TORKELO-993329 format. One line per 4 residues: their letters; for each residue x, y, z of N, C-alpha, C, O, CB. Coordinates in steps of 0.1 Angstrom, whole numbers. Glycine has a CB too. Example, Ala and Ser with C-alpha at 12.3 -4.5 7.8 and 13.67 -1.06 7.14 Angstrom:
2
AS	132:-57:78:123:-45:78:132:-33:78:142:-33:85:113:-45:90 ~ 128:-22:71:137:-11:71:129:0:79:134:11:80:141:-6:57
***
This chain:
260
MLTI	1079:817:528:1062:822:522:1060:834:530:1061:837:542:1047:810:526 ~ 1056:843:517:1053:858:523:1036:852:524:1032:843:517:1057:876:510 ~ 1030:860:533:1018:859:536:1012:876:535:1017:885:541:1016:851:551 ~ 1001:876:526:997:889:523:982:889:526:976:880:523:1000:892:510
QNFT	976:898:532:964:895:535:955:905:524:960:914:517:961:896:551 ~ 940:900:526:933:908:513:936:927:519:942:930:530:912:901:512 ~ 930:935:510:929:949:514:945:953:516:946:965:520:920:950:527 ~ 956:948:514:966:956:514:972:965:499:968:963:487:976:945:520
AIHP	980:974:503:986:981:490:997:981:490:1002:990:497:983:992:486 ~ 1007:971:481:1023:968:484:1026:976:471:1018:976:461:1030:948:485 ~ 1036:983:472:1041:989:456:1051:979:452:1060:974:459:1049:1005:456 ~ 1049:977:438:1055:965:429:1068:966:434:1072:955:437:1055:966:411
EAKI	1078:977:435:1091:981:440:1095:981:454:1104:987:458:1092:994:436 ~ 1089:974:461:1088:973:478:1098:958:476:1097:951:466:1069:970:488 ~ 1107:956:487:1112:949:487:1112:938:502:1119:939:512:1120:954:482 ~ 1104:928:500:1102:917:512:1108:907:515:1113:900:505:1091:912:513
GDNV	1108:902:527:1119:888:525:1111:877:531:1100:879:535:1136:889:534 ~ 1116:868:531:1107:858:536:1098:856:547:1102:863:556:1112:851:536 ~ 1089:849:550:1084:845:561:1075:855:567:1068:853:577:1095:842:569 ~ 1076:869:558:1068:879:562:1050:879:563:1043:876:554:1074:888:553
HIDP	1046:884:576:1030:881:575:1024:895:572:1026:902:582:1022:874:590 ~ 1015:905:561:1008:913:563:996:914:566:989:910:557:1010:918:558 ~ 991:919:579:976:922:575:969:930:568:975:939:561:971:925:584 ~ 955:928:567:951:935:559:950:951:562:951:955:573:941:929:555
FTTI	947:960:551:947:976:553:958:981:554:959:992:559:941:982:564 ~ 970:973:549:982:984:554:989:986:541:989:979:531:994:978:568 ~ 996:997:541:1002:1003:530:1016:1001:531:1022:1002:541:999:1018:529 ~ 1021:996:516:1038:998:520:1044:1002:507:1044:995:497:1047:983:525
HKNV	1050:1018:508:1049:1026:494:1064:1018:488:1070:1009:494:1048:1047:496 ~ 1069:1025:475:1080:1023:469:1092:1025:480:1091:1031:490:1080:1034:457 ~ 1107:1016:475:1118:1024:484:1115:1017:497:1110:1025:505:1116:1042:485 ~ 1115:1005:500:1111:998:513:1118:989:512:1119:984:501:1097:995:514
EIGD	1127:982:524:1128:966:524:1123:969:538:1121:979:545:1144:957:522 ~ 1119:951:540:1111:942:551:1121:933:553:1123:926:543:1096:935:546 ~ 1128:930:564:1134:918:567:1124:904:569:1113:905:573:1142:921:579 ~ 1131:890:566:1121:881:570:1118:879:586:1125:881:595:1125:869:565
DTWI	1110:875:585:1100:870:595:1094:882:605:1092:882:617:1109:858:605 ~ 1092:891:596:1086:905:600:1071:901:605:1066:891:600:1087:917:587 ~ 1063:907:612:1050:908:611:1048:923:612:1055:931:619:1042:900:622 ~ 1038:926:603:1030:940:600:1012:935:604:1006:925:600:1032:946:579
GSNV	1009:942:612:997:947:619:986:952:606:991:954:595:1003:960:630 ~ 976:952:608:962:961:599:968:973:603:976:974:613:942:958:605 ~ 964:984:595:962:1001:591:980:1006:596:983:1014:604:944:1012:605 ~ 987:997:588:1004:1001:591:1007:1011:579:1004:1007:568:1017:987:591
TIME	1012:1020:580:1017:1026:569:1035:1028:571:1042:1032:580:1008:1041:568 ~ 1041:1023:558:1056:1022:558:1057:1031:543:1052:1028:532:1062:1004:558 ~ 1063:1040:546:1065:1053:535:1084:1048:530:1092:1041:535:1063:1074:547 ~ 1082:1057:519:1096:1059:512:1105:1060:526:1104:1065:536:1096:1073:501
GARI	1115:1051:518:1127:1051:528:1131:1042:538:1142:1042:543:1128:1060:535 ~ 1119:1033:540:1119:1026:555:1129:1014:551:1127:1010:539:1101:1020:561 ~ 1137:1007:558:1147:1003:562:1144:993:573:1148:997:585:1155:1013:564 ~ 1138:980:572:1130:975:587:1135:959:587:1132:951:578:1109:975:587
GKNC	1143:958:596:1152:944:601:1143:931:601:1131:931:597:1159:946:617 ~ 1150:921:607:1143:908:607:1136:905:622:1140:908:633:1154:895:603 ~ 1125:899:618:1117:895:632:1116:907:639:1122:910:650:1124:882:642 ~ 1108:915:632:1100:931:639:1087:929:640:1080:920:634:1101:947:628
KIFP	1084:933:646:1065:933:649:1058:947:649:1060:955:659:1061:927:665 ~ 1049:951:639:1053:965:639:1034:967:639:1028:965:628:1066:972:623 ~ 1025:970:651:1014:970:653:1004:981:646:1007:991:640:1014:969:666 ~ 991:975:649:979:985:637:985:1000:646:990:1003:658:951:981:639
GAVI	982:1008:633:978:1021:633:994:1029:632:994:1042:632:968:1024:648 ~ 1008:1023:631:1020:1026:631:1024:1033:620:1022:1025:610:1026:1015:634 ~ 1029:1045:614:1032:1056:609:1052:1051:605:1062:1055:611:1027:1071:621 ~ 1052:1041:594:1068:1047:599:1078:1053:584:1077:1048:573:1079:1030:608
SAIT	1084:1061:588:1091:1070:572:1087:1078:568:1093:1082:558:1093:1065:561 ~ 1072:1087:573:1068:1093:571:1079:1108:571:1087:1111:579:1059:1089:577 ~ 1075:1115:557:1084:1129:560:1086:1136:573:1077:1136:582:1078:1140:554 ~ 1098:1142:575:1096:1147:588:1087:1162:588:1082:1167:578:1111:1149:593
QDLK	1086:1165:600:1079:1178:604:1084:1193:606:1078:1203:609:1073:1174:614 ~ 1100:1187:604:1113:1198:602:1104:1207:588:1096:1202:579:1134:1188:596 ~ 1107:1222:590:1101:1230:580:1111:1234:573:1109:1242:564:1093:1240:584 ~ 1124:1228:576:1138:1231:565:1139:1221:556:1150:1221:549:1152:1232:572
FKGE	1129:1211:555:1129:1197:548:1125:1201:534:1114:1207:531:1119:1185:556 ~ 1135:1197:523:1131:1201:510:1128:1192:498:1128:1195:486:1139:1207:506 ~ 1123:1178:505:1121:1166:496:1131:1159:497:1130:1147:492:1119:1170:482 ~ 1145:1162:502:1155:1151:502:1150:1139:505:1141:1135:512:1165:1153:510
ESYV	1160:1129:496:1163:1118:499:1168:1112:515:1178:1116:520:1171:1116:490 ~ 1160:1104:520:1163:1100:535:1157:1089:543:1149:1081:539:1161:1112:543 ~ 1159:1089:550:1157:1070:556:1151:1068:572:1152:1075:582:1176:1061:557 ~ 1143:1054:569:1144:1051:585:1151:1040:585:1150:1033:575:1130:1048:593
VIGD	1160:1036:595:1167:1023:598:1161:1016:607:1158:1024:616:1179:1023:601 ~ 1157:1003:610:1148:998:622:1158:984:622:1158:976:613:1128:995:620 ~ 1165:983:630:1171:969:636:1162:953:640:1150:954:642:1177:975:650 ~ 1168:943:640:1162:932:638:1155:934:654:1159:941:663:1173:918:633
NTTI	1142:925:655:1139:919:669:1131:933:671:1121:931:678:1155:915:682 ~ 1130:942:669:1122:955:678:1107:954:672:1104:952:660:1129:975:675 ~ 1101:956:682:1091:956:683:1081:972:683:1079:979:693:1092:949:694 ~ 1075:977:671:1069:994:672:1055:990:678:1055:978:678:1067:1005:655
REYV	1046:995:683:1036:991:692:1026:1001:687:1032:1012:685:1040:992:708 ~ 1014:1003:684:1003:1014:684:1004:1023:680:1007:1031:689:999:1018:691 ~ 1001:1030:667:1002:1046:666:1014:1050:668:1016:1062:667:994:1054:677 ~ 1022:1044:670:1037:1050:671:1041:1056:653:1038:1051:642:1050:1035:678
TINR	1048:1067:657:1053:1073:643:1067:1077:643:1072:1084:653:1044:1086:639 ~ 1075:1073:632:1087:1073:633:1089:1084:618:1082:1083:608:1092:1056:633 ~ 1099:1092:621:1098:1100:611:1111:1099:604:1120:1098:612:1093:1112:615 ~ 1116:1100:588:1129:1099:581:1134:1111:584:1129:1121:587:1129:1095:567
GTAE	1150:1106:581:1159:1124:585:1158:1132:572:1152:1129:562:1179:1123:590 ~ 1169:1146:577:1167:1155:570:1182:1154:560:1188:1143:560:1164:1169:579 ~ 1186:1164:553:1197:1167:546:1211:1169:554:1222:1171:549:1194:1179:538 ~ 1208:1169:568:1219:1172:578:1221:1155:584:1233:1151:587:1213:1186:592
FGIT	1215:1150:584:1221:1136:583:1215:1124:578:1221:1113:578:1223:1132:595 ~ 1201:1125:572:1194:1116:562:1192:1108:569:1193:1099:561:1200:1110:550 ~ 1190:1103:579:1187:1089:585:1183:1089:600:1191:1094:608:1198:1080:583 ~ 1171:1084:604:1167:1081:618:1168:1069:620:1162:1061:613:1156:1083:621
TIGN	1176:1065:634:1178:1046:632:1175:1044:647:1177:1051:656:1197:1037:625 ~ 1171:1033:646:1164:1022:659:1171:1010:659:1170:1002:649:1148:1018:657 ~ 1180:1006:672:1186:998:671:1182:983:672:1170:982:669:1192:1001:679 ~ 1188:971:674:1180:955:678:1178:958:688:1184:966:695:1186:941:678
NCNI	1164:949:694:1155:946:703:1153:956:709:1155:954:721:1157:936:710 ~ 1148:971:705:1140:980:707:1126:979:712:1119:971:705:1139:985:698 ~ 1119:983:720:1108:981:723:1099:995:724:1096:999:735:1108:973:733 ~ 1094:1004:712:1091:1014:707:1074:1012:711:1066:1007:703:1097:1017:692
LAYS	1069:1018:726:1055:1017:727:1045:1026:727:1049:1037:730:1053:1012:736 ~ 1030:1024:725:1021:1030:721:1020:1045:721:1020:1050:732:1012:1026:726 ~ 1020:1055:709:1017:1061:705:1030:1075:709:1028:1088:708:1003:1059:707 ~ 1041:1068:712:1053:1071:708:1055:1081:696:1046:1080:687:1059:1059:705
HVAH	1062:1087:695:1071:1098:684:1084:1098:682:1091:1103:691:1069:1112:687 ~ 1090:1094:673:1107:1097:671:1108:1102:658:1105:1095:648:1118:1083:673 ~ 1112:1117:659:1114:1133:648:1126:1124:641:1129:1113:642:1120:1152:657 ~ 1131:1138:633:1144:1130:623:1151:1132:628:1152:1141:636:1147:1132:610
DCSI	1161:1125:624:1177:1124:623:1179:1115:639:1191:1113:643:1186:1143:622 ~ 1168:1111:648:1172:1104:661:1179:1095:658:1179:1090:646:1162:1099:668 ~ 1187:1090:667:1192:1077:667:1193:1071:685:1198:1076:695:1208:1080:659 ~ 1186:1057:683:1181:1051:694:1189:1036:694:1190:1028:685:1163:1051:694
GNNT	1195:1037:707:1205:1023:707:1200:1010:708:1188:1009:703:1214:1022:720 ~ 1204:1003:710:1199:987:709:1195:982:724:1203:986:733:1212:976:702 ~ 1187:977:726:1179:970:737:1172:984:746:1172:985:758:1190:959:749 ~ 1165:994:737:1162:1006:743:1146:1005:743:1139:1002:733:1168:1019:735
VLSN	1142:1008:754:1128:1011:757:1121:1023:757:1126:1031:766:1125:1007:767 ~ 1110:1028:749:1105:1041:748:1090:1035:753:1082:1028:747:1106:1049:732 ~ 1091:1041:765:1074:1040:773:1063:1046:767:1065:1056:761:1074:1048:788 ~ 1049:1040:768:1038:1051:759:1042:1064:760:1050:1069:768:1023:1051:765
NTTL	1035:1071:749:1035:1084:746:1052:1091:752:1052:1100:761:1021:1090:755 ~ 1063:1085:746:1074:1088:747:1077:1100:736:1080:1094:725:1082:1075:745 ~ 1078:1115:733:1080:1122:724:1094:1126:722:1099:1128:733:1074:1132:725 ~ 1100:1127:715:1115:1129:707:1117:1138:697:1119:1135:686:1118:1118:700
AGHV	1117:1149:699:1119:1162:689:1135:1160:677:1141:1149:677:1121:1178:702 ~ 1138:1167:671:1148:1161:660:1162:1160:667:1163:1168:677:1150:1171:644 ~ 1169:1153:665:1186:1150:667:1188:1145:680:1197:1148:687:1196:1163:665 ~ 1180:1139:681:1177:1134:698:1187:1121:696:1187:1116:685:1158:1129:704
IIGE	1196:1116:707:1207:1107:706:1202:1099:721:1198:1104:731:1224:1116:705 ~ 1204:1087:719:1198:1079:729:1203:1064:732:1199:1053:727:1184:1078:725 ~ 1214:1066:741:1221:1051:739:1216:1037:741:1205:1036:737:1230:1051:748 ~ 1222:1026:746:1218:1012:746:1213:1012:759:1215:1020:768:1228:1001:743
NVVI	1206:1001:759:1199:1000:775:1192:1008:777:1189:1006:789:1205:1001:786 ~ 1187:1016:773:1181:1030:784:1167:1026:782:1162:1023:772:1185:1049:779 ~ 1159:1028:796:1146:1027:797:1140:1041:801:1143:1047:811:1144:1016:807 ~ 1128:1047:787:1123:1059:791:1109:1056:794:1102:1049:786:1126:1070:780
SGLT	1103:1059:806:1091:1060:812:1082:1065:803:1087:1072:793:1091:1068:825 ~ 1066:1063:803:1058:1072:796:1058:1087:800:1065:1093:808:1046:1068:796 ~ 1047:1090:790:1049:1107:790:1059:1114:791:1058:1124:797:1044:1112:800 ~ 1070:1112:786:1085:1118:786:1086:1126:773:1080:1123:763:1097:1107:786
AINQ	1094:1137:776:1093:1143:762:1105:1150:765:1108:1155:776:1079:1153:758 ~ 1115:1150:752:1126:1153:751:1131:1162:738:1129:1162:726:1131:1142:751 ~ 1140:1171:745:1141:1183:733:1153:1183:724:1164:1179:728:1142:1198:739 ~ 1151:1186:715:1158:1184:700:1173:1184:706:1177:1193:714:1154:1198:687
FSII	1180:1174:701:1196:1178:704:1201:1171:716:1213:1169:718:1199:1195:707 ~ 1190:1166:724:1197:1158:741:1201:1145:736:1194:1138:727:1183:1155:757 ~ 1216:1141:744:1216:1127:748:1213:1121:755:1213:1127:766:1222:1122:748 ~ 1208:1106:756:1207:1102:771:1216:1088:765:1216:1081:756:1188:1099:780
GDYA	1227:1091:781:1239:1082:778:1232:1064:782:1220:1063:783:1255:1088:790 ~ 1240:1054:782:1234:1041:778:1235:1039:796:1241:1044:805:1243:1030:765 ~ 1224:1029:793:1219:1022:810:1215:1033:817:1218:1034:829:1231:1014:820 ~ 1207:1041:810:1200:1053:819:1188:1048:823:1184:1037:819:1198:1067:812
FIAG	1181:1055:830:1169:1053:836:1159:1069:834:1162:1080:838:1173:1049:853 ~ 1152:1068:830:1142:1080:833:1127:1078:836:1121:1069:831:1142:1090:822 ~ 1123:1086:845:1111:1083:853:1100:1090:845:1102:1097:835:1112:1089:869 ~ 1089:1087:848:1080:1089:839:1074:1108:839:1076:1117:848:1068:1076:843
GSQI	1068:1110:828:1067:1124:825:1075:1135:827:1071:1147:829:1058:1128:830 ~ 1092:1130:827:1099:1138:829:1101:1147:813:1098:1141:802:1110:1130:835 ~ 1107:1160:813:1111:1166:802:1124:1167:805:1130:1170:815:1106:1178:799 ~ 1126:1165:794:1145:1163:791:1151:1175:787:1150:1175:775:1149:1154:777
RKDI	1156:1185:790:1165:1196:781:1178:1198:783:1186:1205:777:1161:1209:782 ~ 1181:1189:793:1194:1186:795:1202:1174:793:1194:1164:794:1195:1188:807 ~ 1215:1169:788:1221:1159:788:1218:1150:798:1215:1155:809:1231:1161:788 ~ 1219:1133:798:1217:1128:810:1227:1116:809:1226:1106:801:1202:1125:812
PPYI	1237:1117:817:1248:1110:815:1249:1091:820:1243:1087:830:1259:1119:823 ~ 1254:1085:813:1251:1070:815:1252:1064:827:1262:1065:834:1258:1063:808 ~ 1241:1056:830:1238:1045:841:1231:1054:854:1231:1050:865:1253:1036:847 ~ 1226:1064:851:1218:1072:863:1203:1069:861:1196:1067:851:1221:1089:864
KAGR	1200:1071:872:1184:1074:872:1180:1088:869:1188:1095:874:1177:1070:886 ~ 1170:1095:862:1169:1109:863:1153:1112:866:1144:1103:865:1176:1116:849 ~ 1150:1121:867:1135:1123:872:1129:1136:877:1135:1146:873:1132:1115:883 ~ 1118:1140:885:1113:1155:893:1110:1163:880:1111:1161:868:1127:1164:904
NPLC	1105:1172:887:1105:1185:879:1108:1195:888:1102:1199:898:1091:1187:873 ~ 1120:1201:881:1129:1201:869:1139:1187:871:1145:1182:881:1138:1216:867 ~ 1139:1185:860:1148:1169:861:1158:1169:867:1167:1176:862:1153:1163:848 ~ 1162:1161:878:1175:1159:884:1181:1146:885:1176:1137:878:1174:1164:895
YLGI	1189:1145:892:1196:1131:892:1189:1124:905:1184:1130:914:1214:1131:894 ~ 1189:1112:902:1184:1106:916:1187:1096:917:1178:1088:921:1172:1104:919 ~ 1204:1091:914:1207:1078:918:1214:1071:907:1214:1074:895:1195:1071:924 ~ 1220:1061:914:1223:1050:901:1209:1041:895:1198:1039:900:1234:1038:908
NNVG	1215:1038:884:1203:1032:880:1204:1012:886:1202:1002:879:1202:1036:861 ~ 1207:1014:895:1208:1001:903:1203:985:897:1209:975:895:1199:1004:917 ~ 1187:989:893:1181:978:890:1185:976:876:1188:965:872:1166:978:893 ~ 1185:984:870:1187:981:853:1204:977:855:1205:965:851:1184:998:839
LRRN	1212:980:859:1229:977:861:1225:959:866:1226:948:860:1240:991:877 ~ 1223:961:874:1220:942:878:1210:937:868:1211:925:871:1211:938:896 ~ 1205:938:862:1198:932:850:1204:930:841:1200:922:833:1188:937:846 ~ 1217:939:839:1223:939:829:1237:932:832:1244:933:821:1222:951:825
GFSE	1242:926:842:1252:916:848:1264:928:853:1276:926:850:1260:902:833 ~ 1262:939:860:1272:948:866:1270:940:877:1259:937:883:1269:965:866 ~ 1284:935:881:1289:937:894:1284:945:910:1282:957:910:1298:940:889 ~ 1284:940:917:1279:948:932:1293:959:929:1291:970:925:1280:935:951
NLIK	1306:956:933:1316:964:932:1316:975:923:1318:987:927:1327:956:930 ~ 1313:973:906:1314:979:902:1301:993:903:1303:1005:901:1317:971:894 ~ 1291:989:907:1278:998:909:1282:1003:921:1275:1012:925:1262:990:910 ~ 1291:999:927:1296:1008:942:1308:1018:936:1311:1029:941:1305:995:955
NLQS	1312:1015:925:1322:1024:920:1314:1036:911:1316:1048:910:1333:1015:910 ~ 1306:1030:906:1293:1043:898:1291:1054:905:1294:1066:902:1276:1036:896 ~ 1283:1048:918:1281:1050:930:1288:1066:936:1284:1077:939:1285:1037:938 ~ 1302:1060:935:1309:1070:943:1312:1080:934:1312:1092:936:1322:1065:950
IYKI	1313:1074:920:1316:1086:905:1306:1097:909:1310:1108:913:1309:1079:887 ~ 1293:1093:909:1282:1102:909:1282:1111:918:1278:1122:915:1273:1096:910 ~ 1289:1105:932:1286:1109:945:1291:1121:942:1283:1131:944:1291:1102:956 ~ 1307:1125:937:1316:1136:934:1309:1139:925:1306:1150:929:1331:1135:930
IFQN	1303:1137:913:1295:1149:907:1287:1155:908:1285:1165:902:1292:1149:900 ~ 1280:1152:915:1265:1155:922:1264:1161:935:1257:1172:937:1258:1142:924 ~ 1271:1154:943:1268:1153:959:1278:1160:966:1277:1162:978:1266:1139:964 ~ 1290:1164:958:1301:1170:968:1303:1188:967:1312:1194:970:1317:1163:966
KMNV	1288:1192:961:1287:1206:961:1301:1212:955:1308:1220:961:1284:1211:975 ~ 1304:1209:943:1315:1216:938:1311:1215:923:1303:1207:918:1330:1210:942 ~ 1319:1226:916:1311:1223:901:1315:1209:894:1319:1199:899:1315:1237:890 ~ 1313:1211:882:1314:1201:870:1328:1199:869:1333:1188:869:1307:1205:856
TQAI	1336:1214:868:1348:1212:862:1356:1207:872:1365:1200:867:1354:1224:856 ~ 1357:1207:887:1364:1206:899:1363:1186:901:1371:1179:907:1356:1218:912 ~ 1349:1183:894:1346:1174:898:1351:1165:888:1355:1154:893:1333:1174:901 ~ 1353:1166:877:1364:1161:865:1375:1158:869:1379:1147:871:1368:1170:854
DILE	1380:1170:871:1397:1169:876:1395:1161:891:1405:1163:898:1406:1188:879 ~ 1389:1156:896:1393:1148:909:1392:1139:902:1403:1134:902:1385:1148:923 ~ 1379:1133:893:1380:1120:889:1390:1114:880:1392:1102:879:1369:1119:885 ~ 1397:1123:874:1408:1124:864:1420:1118:872:1428:1110:867:1410:1141:859
NKFE	1421:1124:884:1435:1126:892:1439:1115:904:1450:1111:907:1434:1140:899 ~ 1423:1112:911:1427:1106:923:1417:1094:921:1417:1087:931:1427:1116:938 ~ 1407:1090:912:1399:1082:914:1403:1070:907:1409:1073:897:1387:1088:912 ~ 1401:1056:908:1404:1044:903:1401:1044:889:1391:1051:886:1398:1034:911
KINE	1410:1037:879:1408:1041:867:1398:1030:861:1404:1020:858:1421:1043:861 ~ 1387:1030:857:1379:1019:850:1373:1025:841:1372:1037:842:1369:1011:858 ~ 1368:1017:828:1365:1022:817:1351:1031:819:1348:1039:811:1364:1011:807 ~ 1346:1027:829:1330:1033:829:1334:1048:834:1328:1058:832:1316:1023:843
KQKI	1344:1048:840:1347:1064:844:1348:1067:832:1338:1071:826:1361:1069:852 ~ 1360:1066:824:1362:1072:814:1350:1076:802:1351:1085:795:1372:1064:809 ~ 1339:1069:802:1328:1067:793:1323:1079:798:1321:1088:790:1318:1053:794 ~ 1318:1080:816:1314:1094:822:1321:1103:816:1316:1106:805:1316:1095:838
IEFI	1332:1110:818:1342:1119:820:1337:1122:806:1329:1132:805:1358:1115:824 ~ 1341:1114:793:1337:1117:779:1327:1123:778:1326:1134:773:1336:1108:771 ~ 1316:1115:782:1303:1120:783:1295:1134:786:1285:1138:782:1300:1114:790 ~ 1306:1138:797:1304:1149:801:1313:1161:796:1309:1172:798:1303:1148:814
KKSE	1324:1160:790:1334:1166:784:1326:1172:767:1328:1183:761:1348:1154:783 ~ 1318:1161:763:1314:1164:749:1300:1169:749:1294:1170:738:1315:1151:740 ~ 1294:1172:761:1279:1172:761:1280:1192:758:1285:1201:764:1269:1164:781 ~ 1275:1193:748:1271:1207:747:1258:1213:751:1259:1225:751:1271:1210:735
RGIL	1245:1207:755:1237:1214:764:1242:1214:779:1238:1223:786:1223:1208:763 ~ 1250:1206:783:1253:1204:799:1247:1194:800:1242:1188:790:1249:1212:809 ~ 1247:1190:814:1243:1174:821:1233:1182:833:1235:1192:840:1260:1163:829 ~ 1221:1173:833:1211:1176:843:1219:1181:857:1231:1183:859:1202:1163:845
KGYN	1209:1184:867:1214:1190:879:1214:1179:890:1207:1169:886:1206:1202:883 ~ 1220:1178:902:1219:1169:911:1206:1174:918:1198:1183:914:1233:1168:919 ~ 1204:1167:930:1193:1163:937:1187:1178:936:1194:1188:933:1195:1156:954 ~ 1173:1178:938:1163:1191:941:1164:1192:957:1158:1201:963:1145:1189:936
***
């Protein structure tokens, strides 16, 4: 059963799944697909190129798949893809991609909280939380199981690794490696994301190993190249260590600094 309240405007070419509920005063444009069991609140605007998964919740005032604010955009076909079981809270704006990547993606089981903005060509991994008023510029990549606290601003092309935690009010201009906490102004390393890691089933032994790895990177008064050399040649081989090393080596912007 599809439930559509009065005063909605739904383009006849929109594809809407089973058991979708759409509240009054919502507008859904053409070239939109909405998965089964999704709820869409009042005064939501879903524009061309939106692909919304199953069992999502989209709260009043959200605007999904508006064209990018990038001045290079020339009207090319592009998309916003939102995974299953994701919640989009009040007045969130998510812009579709540009010719460079063509797509803005948000994973499964995410929570994008009120007044947040996700710009063109961003990628957000599964189980990630963007707290109120988080602002992403274009081409930002956020991994899985990340928590970003409110009023955080993220520069374009920044990358945030899996299981990271970002403190409220942060300004992110450098890449954030996985498994850590970051905060203060200017942004710096604040330690391992102990709480998040335990909640996600990391063992105490693995957490201690991660602490040792980041102590070498941030607390031993050596440069990143020297730290990586030690990790590669003298530290126990674990998958998480390799993930950290690969992240740092691939970082074009450089990673955040150690303790201020």
